[in-house]
Every structure is written in C-alpha cells, then in structure tokens.
DSSP file (Angstrom, degrees, kcal/mol; ACC not computed):
  #  RESIDUE AA STRUCTURE BP1 BP2  ACC     N-H-->O    O-->H-N    N-H-->O    O-->H-N    TCO  KAPPA ALPHA  PHI   PSI    X-CA   Y-CA   Z-CA
    1    1 A M     >        0   0    0      0, 0.0     4,-2.9     0, 0.0     5,-0.2   0.000 360.0 360.0 360.0 -37.9  126.5   69.6  159.6
    2    2 A N  H  >  +     0   0    0      1,-0.2     4,-2.1     2,-0.2     5,-0.1   0.900 360.0  48.9 -61.8 -39.8  126.9   73.3  160.4
    3    3 A E  H  > S+     0   0    0      2,-0.2     4,-2.6     1,-0.2     5,-0.2   0.915 111.9  49.1 -64.9 -42.4  123.2   73.9  159.6
    4    4 A W  H  > S+     0   0    0      1,-0.2     4,-3.1     2,-0.2     5,-0.2   0.934 109.5  52.0 -62.0 -45.8  122.2   71.0  161.8
    5    5 A L  H  X S+     0   0    0     -4,-2.9     4,-2.4     1,-0.2    -1,-0.2   0.912 111.9  46.6 -57.2 -43.9  124.4   72.2  164.7
    6    6 A F  H  X S+     0   0    0     -4,-2.1     4,-2.3     2,-0.2    -2,-0.2   0.956 115.8  43.5 -63.9 -51.0  122.8   75.7  164.5
    7    7 A Q  H  X S+     0   0    0     -4,-2.6     4,-2.0     1,-0.2    -2,-0.2   0.887 113.8  52.1 -63.2 -39.1  119.2   74.4  164.3
    8    8 A H  H  X S+     0   0    0     -4,-3.1     4,-1.9    -5,-0.2    -1,-0.2   0.921 109.9  48.0 -63.4 -45.9  119.9   71.8  167.0
    9    9 A A  H  X S+     0   0    0     -4,-2.4     4,-2.1    -5,-0.2    -2,-0.2   0.896 110.4  52.9 -62.2 -40.2  121.3   74.5  169.4
   10   10 A Q  H  X S+     0   0    0     -4,-2.3     4,-2.4     1,-0.2    -1,-0.2   0.877 106.1  53.7 -63.3 -36.8  118.2   76.7  168.6
   11   11 A D  H  X S+     0   0    0     -4,-2.0     4,-2.5     2,-0.2    -1,-0.2   0.897 107.0  51.1 -66.0 -38.9  115.9   73.8  169.5
   12   12 A H  H  X S+     0   0    0     -4,-1.9     4,-2.4     2,-0.2    -2,-0.2   0.924 110.1  49.4 -62.5 -42.6  117.7   73.4  172.9
   13   13 A V  H  X S+     0   0    0     -4,-2.1     4,-2.1     1,-0.2    -2,-0.2   0.900 110.6  51.1 -62.6 -40.0  117.2   77.1  173.6
   14   14 A Q  H  X S+     0   0    0     -4,-2.4     4,-2.6     2,-0.2    -2,-0.2   0.917 109.1  50.3 -63.0 -43.3  113.6   76.9  172.6
   15   15 A I  H  X S+     0   0    0     -4,-2.5     4,-2.5     1,-0.2    -2,-0.2   0.913 108.7  51.9 -62.6 -42.1  113.1   73.9  175.0
   16   16 A V  H  X S+     0   0    0     -4,-2.4     4,-2.0     1,-0.2    11,-0.3   0.912 111.4  48.2 -59.1 -42.3  114.7   75.9  177.8
   17   17 A G  H  X S+     0   0    0     -4,-2.1     4,-2.2     2,-0.2    -2,-0.2   0.895 110.6  50.1 -65.5 -41.0  112.3   78.8  177.1
   18   18 A L  H  X S+     0   0    0     -4,-2.6     4,-2.5     2,-0.2    -2,-0.2   0.881 110.0  51.0 -65.3 -38.0  109.3   76.5  177.0
   19   19 A I  H  X S+     0   0    0     -4,-2.5     4,-2.8     2,-0.2     6,-0.6   0.903 108.6  52.0 -64.7 -40.8  110.4   74.9  180.4
   20   20 A Q  H  X S+     0   0    0     -4,-2.0     4,-1.8     1,-0.2    -2,-0.2   0.920 112.6  45.2 -61.9 -42.8  110.7   78.4  181.8
   21   21 A Q  H  < S+     0   0    0     -4,-2.2    -2,-0.2     1,-0.2    -1,-0.2   0.907 118.9  41.7 -65.7 -41.4  107.2   79.3  180.7
   22   22 A A  H  < S+     0   0    0     -4,-2.5    -2,-0.2    -5,-0.2    -1,-0.2   0.854 133.6  15.9 -77.2 -35.4  105.7   76.0  181.9
   23   23 A F  H  < S-     0   0    0     -4,-2.8    -3,-0.2     2,-0.2    -2,-0.2   0.433  91.2-122.2-121.9  -2.1  107.4   75.6  185.2
   24   24 A A  S  < S+     0   0    0     -4,-1.8     2,-0.4    -5,-0.4    -4,-0.2   0.865  70.7 132.1  56.2  37.0  108.9   79.1  186.0
   25   25 A I        -     0   0    0     -6,-0.6     2,-0.8    -9,-0.1    -1,-0.2  -0.979  51.1-146.6-119.5 130.2  112.3   77.4  186.2
   26   26 A V        -     0   0    0     -2,-0.4    -9,-0.1    -3,-0.1   -10,-0.1  -0.846  16.6-164.8-100.5 106.7  115.3   78.9  184.4
   27   27 A L        -     0   0    0     -2,-0.8    -7,-0.1   -11,-0.3    23,-0.0  -0.556  27.8-100.8 -83.7 153.6  117.6   76.1  183.2
   28   28 A P        -     0   0    0      0, 0.0     2,-0.4     0, 0.0    -1,-0.1  -0.334  28.8-135.3 -69.5 156.1  121.1   77.0  182.1
   29   29 A T        -     0   0    0    -13,-0.0     2,-0.3    -2,-0.0   -16,-0.0  -0.877  17.4-155.0-108.8 149.4  122.0   77.3  178.5
   30   30 A Y        -     0   0    0     -2,-0.4     2,-0.9   -21,-0.1     3,-0.1  -0.922  22.5-111.4-125.3 147.3  125.2   75.8  177.1
   31   31 A V        +     0   0    0     -2,-0.3    15,-0.1     1,-0.2    16,-0.1  -0.693  51.8 146.2 -81.5 108.9  127.3   76.7  174.1
   32   32 A I        +     0   0    0     -2,-0.9    -1,-0.2     1,-0.3   -23,-0.1   0.314  44.2  95.4-123.5   3.7  126.9   73.8  171.6
   33   33 A D  S    S+     0   0    0      1,-0.2    -1,-0.3    -3,-0.1     2,-0.2  -0.940  79.7  31.9-143.5 121.5  127.1   75.9  168.4
   34   34 A P  S    S-     0   0    0      0, 0.0     2,-0.6     0, 0.0    -1,-0.2   0.507  90.3-139.8 -79.2 163.0  129.6   76.2  167.0
   35   35 A M        -     0   0    0     -2,-0.2     2,-0.9    -3,-0.0     5,-0.1  -0.804  10.0-135.6 -90.8 123.3  131.2   72.8  167.8
   36   36 A D    >   -     0   0    0     -2,-0.6     3,-2.0     3,-0.3     7,-0.2  -0.707  10.2-156.5 -78.7 109.8  134.9   73.0  168.5
   37   37 A Q  G >  S+     0   0    0     -2,-0.9     3,-0.5     1,-0.3    -1,-0.2   0.748  92.6  55.7 -60.6 -23.8  136.3   70.1  166.6
   38   38 A K  G 3  S+     0   0    0      1,-0.2    -1,-0.3     2,-0.1     3,-0.1   0.555 111.8  42.8 -86.0  -7.9  139.3   70.1  168.9
   39   39 A D  G <>  +     0   0    0     -3,-2.0     4,-2.1     1,-0.1    -3,-0.3  -0.397  62.1 146.1-134.5  57.1  137.1   69.7  172.0
   40   40 A F  H <> S+     0   0    0     -3,-0.5     4,-3.2     1,-0.2     5,-0.2   0.884  74.3  57.5 -62.7 -37.2  134.5   67.2  171.1
   41   41 A K  H  > S+     0   0    0      1,-0.2     4,-2.1     2,-0.2    -1,-0.2   0.902 107.2  47.8 -61.3 -40.6  134.4   65.9  174.7
   42   42 A G  H  > S+     0   0    0      2,-0.2     4,-2.4     1,-0.2    -1,-0.2   0.917 113.6  47.4 -64.5 -43.4  133.6   69.4  176.0
   43   43 A W  H  X S+     0   0    0     -4,-2.1     4,-2.8    -7,-0.2     5,-0.2   0.931 111.6  50.6 -61.9 -45.3  130.9   69.8  173.4
   44   44 A A  H  X S+     0   0    0     -4,-3.2     4,-2.6     1,-0.2    -1,-0.2   0.879 110.6  49.5 -62.8 -38.0  129.5   66.3  174.2
   45   45 A L  H  X S+     0   0    0     -4,-2.1     4,-2.3    -5,-0.2    -1,-0.2   0.933 112.3  46.7 -66.6 -46.0  129.4   67.1  177.9
   46   46 A R  H  X S+     0   0    0     -4,-2.4     4,-1.7     2,-0.2    -2,-0.2   0.914 114.2  48.5 -62.5 -41.5  127.6   70.5  177.4
   47   47 A H  H  X S+     0   0    0     -4,-2.8     4,-1.9     1,-0.2    -2,-0.2   0.922 110.7  50.4 -63.6 -44.2  125.1   68.8  175.0
   48   48 A Q  H  X S+     0   0    0     -4,-2.6     4,-3.3     1,-0.2     5,-0.2   0.876 105.1  58.0 -61.8 -36.8  124.5   66.0  177.5
   49   49 A N  H  X S+     0   0    0     -4,-2.3     4,-2.7     2,-0.2    -1,-0.2   0.907 103.9  52.2 -59.9 -41.8  123.9   68.6  180.2
   50   50 A Y  H  X S+     0   0    0     -4,-1.7     4,-2.5     1,-0.2     5,-0.3   0.950 113.8  43.6 -55.5 -49.2  121.1   70.0  178.1
   51   51 A H  H  X S+     0   0    0     -4,-1.9     4,-2.9     1,-0.2     5,-0.4   0.907 113.0  50.3 -67.4 -42.3  119.5   66.6  177.8
   52   52 A N  H  X S+     0   0    0     -4,-3.3     4,-2.3     2,-0.2     5,-0.2   0.919 112.4  48.6 -61.3 -42.6  120.0   65.7  181.5
   53   53 A D  H  X S+     0   0    0     -4,-2.7     4,-2.0    -5,-0.2    -2,-0.2   0.959 117.7  38.6 -61.8 -52.1  118.4   69.0  182.5
   54   54 A M  H  X S+     0   0    0     -4,-2.5     4,-2.5    -5,-0.2     6,-0.3   0.916 118.6  47.3 -70.3 -41.9  115.4   68.7  180.3
   55   55 A N  H  X>S+     0   0    0     -4,-2.9     5,-1.6    -5,-0.3     4,-1.4   0.914 112.5  50.0 -65.7 -41.6  114.9   64.9  180.8
   56   56 A G  H  <5S+     0   0    0     -4,-2.3    -1,-0.2    -5,-0.4    -2,-0.2   0.919 115.2  42.3 -62.0 -44.5  115.2   65.2  184.5
   57   57 A L  H  <5S+     0   0    0     -4,-2.0    -2,-0.2    -5,-0.2    -1,-0.2   0.884 120.3  41.7 -70.0 -39.3  112.7   68.0  184.8
   58   58 A L  H  <5S-     0   0    0     -4,-2.5    -1,-0.2    -5,-0.2    -2,-0.2   0.559 107.1-121.1 -88.2  -8.3  110.2   66.5  182.4
   59   59 A G  T  <5 +     0   0    0     -4,-1.4     2,-0.3     1,-0.3    -3,-0.2   0.762  61.2 147.3  74.6  24.8  110.6   62.9  183.6
   60   60 A N      < -     0   0    0     -5,-1.6    -1,-0.3    -6,-0.3     2,-0.2  -0.676  51.1-113.7 -92.9 147.9  111.7   61.6  180.2
   61   61 A N        -     0   0    0     -2,-0.3     2,-0.3     1,-0.0    28,-0.1  -0.507  39.0-168.7 -73.9 147.9  114.1   58.8  179.8
   62   62 A G        -     0   0    0     -2,-0.2     2,-0.3    -7,-0.0    21,-0.1  -0.838  14.5-133.6-134.2 172.7  117.4   59.7  178.2
   63   63 A S        -     0   0    0     -2,-0.3     2,-1.3    19,-0.1   -12,-0.0  -0.794  34.6 -98.9-120.7 163.6  120.5   58.1  176.7
   64   64 A D    >   +     0   0    0     -2,-0.3     3,-0.8     1,-0.2   -16,-0.0  -0.740  41.6 177.1 -83.0  98.1  124.2   58.7  177.2
   65   65 A L  T 3   +     0   0    0     -2,-1.3    -1,-0.2     1,-0.2   -18,-0.1   0.358  65.6  77.7 -86.6   5.6  124.8   60.9  174.1
   66   66 A Q  T 3  S+     0   0    0      1,-0.1     2,-0.7   -21,-0.1    -1,-0.2   0.669  82.2  73.5 -84.6 -16.9  128.4   61.4  175.0
   67   67 A V    <   +     0   0    0     -3,-0.8     2,-0.3   -23,-0.1    -1,-0.1  -0.862  60.5 126.6-106.6 111.5  129.4   58.0  173.8
   68   68 A V        -     0   0    0     -2,-0.7     2,-0.9    10,-0.0     3,-0.1  -0.947  51.9-136.0-159.5 139.9  129.5   57.5  170.0
   69   69 A D    >   -     0   0    0     -2,-0.3     3,-2.1     1,-0.1     7,-0.3  -0.857  18.3-166.1 -96.3 101.0  132.0   56.3  167.4
   70   70 A W  T 3  S+     0   0    0     -2,-0.9    -1,-0.1     1,-0.3     6,-0.1   0.654  84.7  64.6 -65.4 -14.5  131.5   58.9  164.7
   71   71 A N  T 3  S+     0   0    0     -3,-0.1     2,-0.6     1,-0.0    -1,-0.3   0.601  88.4  80.0 -82.5 -10.9  133.5   56.7  162.3
   72   72 A S    <>  -     0   0    0     -3,-2.1     4,-2.7     1,-0.2     5,-0.2  -0.869  67.1-157.6 -99.9 117.4  130.7   54.1  162.5
   73   73 A A  H  > S+     0   0    0     -2,-0.6     4,-2.6     1,-0.2     5,-0.2   0.887  95.0  52.8 -58.6 -39.4  127.7   54.8  160.3
   74   74 A E  H  > S+     0   0    0      2,-0.2     4,-2.3     1,-0.2    -1,-0.2   0.926 111.6  43.9 -64.4 -45.6  125.5   52.6  162.5
   75   75 A E  H  > S+     0   0    0     -6,-0.2     4,-2.7     2,-0.2    -2,-0.2   0.895 113.2  52.5 -67.0 -39.1  126.5   54.4  165.7
   76   76 A R  H  X S+     0   0    0     -4,-2.7     4,-2.5    -7,-0.3    -2,-0.2   0.944 111.5  45.7 -60.3 -48.9  126.2   57.8  164.1
   77   77 A E  H  X S+     0   0    0     -4,-2.6     4,-2.3     1,-0.2    -2,-0.2   0.903 113.2  50.1 -61.9 -41.6  122.6   57.0  162.9
   78   78 A S  H  X S+     0   0    0     -4,-2.3     4,-2.9    -5,-0.2     5,-0.2   0.909 109.7  51.5 -62.8 -42.3  121.7   55.6  166.3
   79   79 A W  H  X S+     0   0    0     -4,-2.7     4,-2.7     1,-0.2     5,-0.2   0.942 111.0  46.7 -60.6 -49.0  123.0   58.8  168.0
   80   80 A F  H  X S+     0   0    0     -4,-2.5     4,-2.5     1,-0.2    -1,-0.2   0.895 113.6  49.8 -61.3 -39.8  121.0   61.1  165.7
   81   81 A W  H  X S+     0   0    0     -4,-2.3     4,-2.6     2,-0.2    -2,-0.2   0.940 112.4  45.8 -64.6 -48.1  117.9   58.9  166.3
   82   82 A L  H  X S+     0   0    0     -4,-2.9     4,-1.9     2,-0.2    -2,-0.2   0.915 113.9  49.6 -61.9 -43.0  118.2   58.9  170.1
   83   83 A N  H  X S+     0   0    0     -4,-2.7     4,-2.1    -5,-0.2    -1,-0.2   0.935 111.8  48.3 -60.3 -47.3  118.9   62.6  170.2
   84   84 A Y  H  X S+     0   0    0     -4,-2.5     4,-2.9     1,-0.2    -2,-0.2   0.909 108.7  53.8 -60.0 -43.8  115.9   63.3  168.0
   85   85 A Q  H  X S+     0   0    0     -4,-2.6     4,-2.4     1,-0.2    -1,-0.2   0.870 108.3  49.8 -61.5 -37.1  113.7   61.1  170.1
   86   86 A E  H  X S+     0   0    0     -4,-1.9     4,-2.0     2,-0.2    -1,-0.2   0.898 112.0  47.2 -69.8 -39.2  114.7   63.0  173.3
   87   87 A H  H  X S+     0   0    0     -4,-2.1     4,-2.5     2,-0.2    -2,-0.2   0.927 113.0  49.8 -64.0 -44.5  113.9   66.4  171.6
   88   88 A L  H  X S+     0   0    0     -4,-2.9     4,-2.5     1,-0.2    -2,-0.2   0.912 110.0  50.3 -60.9 -44.1  110.6   65.0  170.3
   89   89 A A  H  X S+     0   0    0     -4,-2.4     4,-2.5     2,-0.2    -1,-0.2   0.894 110.1  50.7 -62.4 -39.9  109.7   63.7  173.8
   90   90 A A  H  X S+     0   0    0     -4,-2.0     4,-2.0     2,-0.2    -2,-0.2   0.941 111.6  47.0 -63.7 -46.7  110.5   67.1  175.4
   91   91 A H  H  X>S+     0   0    0     -4,-2.5     5,-2.8     1,-0.2     4,-0.5   0.900 112.7  49.6 -62.8 -40.2  108.3   69.0  172.8
   92   92 A K  H ><5S+     0   0    0     -4,-2.5     3,-1.0     4,-0.2    -1,-0.2   0.929 111.0  48.9 -63.9 -44.3  105.5   66.5  173.3
   93   93 A R  H 3<5S+     0   0    0     -4,-2.5    -1,-0.2     1,-0.3    -2,-0.2   0.852 115.0  45.4 -63.1 -34.3  105.6   66.9  177.1
   94   94 A L  H 3<5S-     0   0    0     -4,-2.0    -1,-0.3    -5,-0.2    -2,-0.2   0.439 111.9-120.5 -90.4  -0.4  105.7   70.7  176.7
   95   95 A G  T <<5       0   0    0     -3,-1.0    -3,-0.2    -4,-0.5    -4,-0.1   0.814 360.0 360.0  69.0  30.3  102.9   70.7  174.2
   96   96 A A      <       0   0    0     -5,-2.8    -4,-0.2    -6,-0.2    -5,-0.1   0.377 360.0 360.0-129.3 360.0  105.0   72.4  171.5
C-alpha cells in the first residue's frame, strides 16, 4: 500500500504539471503521501480535491472518492477502479 500511495501521489503531481503545460494554469498540490492513518477523512478530502480540480478543468466526470468502506472488498475494489478511471481519463485528455 505504501508503494501505491507514493506512485499515486506522483501521478497526481504529474497531472498537475501536465495541466500547467497545457493550459498555463497552476493547480494546487495536496499532501496525500504519506497517508496519516489517524486522519483518513483529511486524506480523503485532499485526494478528492485533486480529482475535483483535474476533472473540473478537463471536463471529465468524477466520483465521490471520499466515501468507501475499506472493510468491504467490493467497495475497496470499486474505489480503486473509479480512481484509476479518473486518472486514465485525465491522462487521455492531456495526451500523456
């Protein structure tokens, strides 16, 4: 999970950079790695802010990624899939 968190955060930073190159707009960056296990709500909000920023600017549909029952394998898998789809859509829109 730690490796995923790191790679995932790096991908968000890359998307912010690609948006800056494509649109000359500097979006904020948020601390999502490391994840503070005692403040999941804060992490989820910062992560959602990344998605709201990129989806809003790129015109992509998004999901509420703040709501997930991590104890449910089905919800966990769905969360990872939705998150991945939003990253994929951003990269496709940015041609990267």
